N, C-alpha and C positions, 0 to 999 in steps of 0.2 A: 507345477510339480510333474516330474517325469513319469512316463507310463511305458508299459510293454504292450506293443501293438502286434497283432498277428493278422496278416492278410493272406487268405488262402483262396485256392481255385483249382480247377482241373488244368490240364495242359493247355498251353497256347492261349492263355487269357491275358497275357501281357504283364505278368508279375514283375519280371525283371525290368521291363520298361518303366513301370511305376516306381520301382526301387531307384533306378538311375535318375528319374525325374525328381524324386524326393531329395536325393543327394545333391543334385544340381540346384534345387531351391535353397538349400542350406548354404552352398558355396556362393551363390549370388549375394547372400547377405553377410559374407565374410566369416561364415561359421565353418568349423572343422568337423568332418565326419570320418568314420572308419567303416569300410565295407568288409564283411567277412564272408567267405565262400568255402564250402567243404572241399577237402582235397579230392574226395571221391568223384566229384563232378568236374571232369577234365575235358569235356567235349570241345572246348575252344582253347585249351591250354591251361595249365595249372594256374589258378588264381584269376583267370579271365572271367569277367562278368559281362555277358553279351546278350542283348535282346534280339528278337527276330526281326526287328525293324532297323537294326544296324547300330544302335547305341551300344557303347562299351566302356568299361573302366577296369582298372586293375584292382583286384581285391586282395585281402590278407587271408591266406589259406589257414584252415584249422583242421585238425584231426579229432577223432571222437574222444581221445583222452586228454585233449587240451582244456585248460581252465580258462574260459573266456573272461571271467571276472578279473582274474589275475592279469591277463594280457591287456585288458583295457586299463586297468589300474596302473600297470607299468608304462603304458603309452602316455597316459596323462602326466605321470611323473617326469617323463622325458620331454614331451612336446607341449604340455600345457593343456588348457581347457579343451574338452571334447564336447561337441554339441549334439551329436547323434551317432548311434551305432546302427548299422543296417546289416541284416543277415539274409543272404540269398540261399535258396534251396534249403530252407529251414527244417524241412521234414527229416533231414539227415542228422539233426542234432540228437544227442543223447538226452535222457531224462535229466542227468546231472547238469548238462550244459544249459538246458532250459531254466533250471533253477539258478544257474550262474547269471543268466540274462536278467532274472528278477533281482539279483544282487546288484547288477550294474545300475538298474533303475532305482532300487530302494536305498542302496548305500552310497552310490556315486552320483545319484540324481542326474543320470544321463538317459534320455529316452532311447528305446530300442524298437526298431521297426523290422519285424521278421516276415519274410515272404516264402510261401511254400505250398506244396500240395497237401491236401487233407488226407486222401486215401490212396492206396496203391492199386495195382491192376486187378486185384481180387476183392476190392472194396473194403480192405482192412486199413485201419489207421496206422500211419507211420508213428514211430516212437516220438519223434520231435513234435509232430503235429498234435498227438494225443495230449502232451503236457502243455503245449502252447494253448490249446483249447481250454485246458483246465486252469491255467495260471495267468494268462494274459489279461491285462486290464481292459483291452479293447480288441474285439474280433470283427473282421470285415471280410466279406466275400467279394472277390473280383470275378465278374461274370463272363462267361463265354457261351457259345451255342453249339448244339449238336447238329448234325446234318439234317435231322428231322425238323429243325426249327425250335425245338424245346431247349430249355436251359441245360447245358452240359454240366454235370456234377461228378461224373465218374470218368475213369481212364481205362482204356483197353490196350493191352500190349499185343503187338502183331509180330509175326515172323517175317523172314526175308521175302516171303511171297505175299505178304499183306493179310494173312489169315490170323484170326484171334488166337492168342495163347491164354489158357486158363490155369496153368500150373507153372511153378518155377520159383526161383529165388525172389524175394521181395524187391531187392535192389538190382537193377540192370540199367545202367546209364544209357540214355538215348533221347532222341528228339522226335521229329515228325516221322522218321523212318521206323520208329519202334512203338510209338504211342499215338492213340487217337482219343480225343475227348468226346464223350457221348452222354446222353441223358440216362437217368436211372432206368427208365423203361427199356431203352436200347441195350443197356448193360445187362439187364435181366434176360433179354432175348438172346444175347450172345452166349451167356453162360448156360442157358437152357438148351442151346443148340437150335433155337427156333428161327434165328435170323438167316435168311437165304441171300442176304446182300453181302458180298465179299468185301472185306476191308482192303483198301488199296494203299500200298506203301506210299507214305509221304503226303497223303491227301486225306480228305474225309471219305465217307462211303460213296460208292457210285450208285 
């Protein structure tokens, strides 16, 4: 029986690597998959799904007003059985689109694997992550570490000089040059202005 899976983590935990490996596992067994990626994440080019270790694939772009259930249903009608749907950067899904993922699972009996961040740089849930946490059949954390050696669960946004930003729009696309994964304790220190350790662009703390 198909399920909706949500794999979440902080930045740089290898979410996209795991997604691409999962797709590869299906393909090795002669099964067909479909990868979806939000249009807003165009760091590597529109529709490009690329991991930090160099793995990549072409995904199918979606916008916030797209009906993912209808798109998958149409794909099956044209190309035949689909064995898995994978969603990269799932935090950017709308509430309606997470519900559509549950329809893909419940009505089409196709498993859905969604990968994304849980919270933003202010510690608030993304819309997509909020409803994936509420509605997914299976929820798993992909772990990474803070410079302190603690488990990193939060994300800090940095400016062009590598200093922490605590205000601003929720969505600002970026990679290692804009975000650093830290522990909850270090996140608290940054927001309280207690950390005297500067954030360095593109790396962990010095």
